[in-house]
N, C-alpha and C positions, 0 to 999 in steps of 0.2 A: 536568490538561494544563497547568499550565505549565513542567510537569521537560520535555516536549516542545517546547513552543514556544521555550522554551529554549534545546534542542538545537539543532533548525533557526535557530533568527536568531544564533547562533553560527557554525551553517555556511555563513548568505549572508556573513557578515562576515568572516570566514577567505576563501571564492571571493569577495569582493567586493578585501579589499586582496592575496589573489594576483595578482587579475584587472592590478590596477593592478605590482603588480612583474614582471609578464609581459610585458605589456605596454610598458613600460619597455627591458627585457630584448631581450626577443626584436625587437620589430617588427613582431611576425608578429597580421596581426589577428584569422583563424580562432580561435585557442585563445583571446585575448583576449574574443573575441565569445561562445565556447564558457563559459568564467569566468564574466560577467559574468549571462550569460542561466540561469548553474546557483546564482549568485547571489541572484539576481529568484524563481529558483522556491521557492528555501526559502525566501527569506521570503516568498515567499505562502503558505507551506505555516505556518509561524510565527505570522505575521500572523492567521490563521485560526486559530491552537490557538490563542491570545489570548486573542482576540473569545469561541471559545466557550469554555475556560473564565472568563471571566465569568457567565457562565449558570451555571455547575455549581455546586453544592455541595463542594465541598473534600473531595476522594479520600486515602487516606492518602500518598500519593506525593508530595501537594504538602505535607505536611505536614513540618516537620522533625523535629520530636521526635515521627515517627508510631511505633507502634513496630512488627514483625511482625506480630504479630498483629491489628496496626485492620483488618489488608485480609483478614484471614480469612472466608471465609460463601461463600457460592453466587456463583457466575463467569458462570452460561448453562444451556445443553444442551447435551452434547455426544452424539453420536451415535460409540455403544462399538461397532457391527458397522455402519460402513457403507463399502458399499466405491464410495462415487462419489466421494471425494474422488482415488482413484486412477485411474476413468475422466477425470475434470477434467485431471489432471495429466499421464497419458497423453496427451492430446486438444490439451493447447498445446502438448509435449512434438512433438508431429506438426505442430502448424500451425509454432511456428518449423522445423522442420526444413524445412517446405513454405516457408517463405520464403527461407529462404537456398537454396536451391535450386532456387527460384522453377516448382516443379512445380504448373500452377493446379487438375490431376486433386486432387492430394494437397490441396491448401489446401483444395476445398469440402466434401472426404472429413472433413481436422480439424474444418472447422468448423462441420460437421451435430455429430460425435462430443462438440465443445464446446458443444453448447446443448442435446444430449443428457441429458450429464453435470449440465449445473447446471440444465436441469429437473427431473431424475430425486432432484437436491440438495438443491433446494428444496421437493420435492412429494412428499419421503422421506416423512413420518408425517401427510401430507392422507391424510384419509380422507373418505371419500363420503357424503350418506346415504343411509341405510337406510331405501327402499321397503316399506313395511308390506302 
C-alpha cells in the first residue's frame, strides 16, 4: 500500500502547487477551489493508504528488491462465466443516461436494474440449505 499512498500523496502535492500557481495567474476562484479540493481528496486517500499500510504485512509491490515471482500465487476467486458484471455495467450506463437527460422513470428503472445485478453478483454462488 505504500506505493499507492505515494502516488496519491504526490498527486495531492501537485494539485496544491498547481492551485497556488493557477490562483495567482488567473485570479479565478472556482478553478482554484476545485484544484484545492482535488488535492484534499487525493491527500485523504493517500493518508488512508499510508495508515493501512502500517498494519499490513509488506507486499511484493512495496519491496524495491522483489522479483516478479514473489507476487505469484492465488489472488482470489473470479467467476469465469458470470453475466452479472455485464448487467451491472448496463444498469450503471442506463443510470448515467437517465441522469444526463433527467428522466425520472428511466432513473427508477436503472436503479432497480443496478440493485438486481448487485444482488445477483453477490449471491451468485450462495446455495440455500437443503431440507431433508
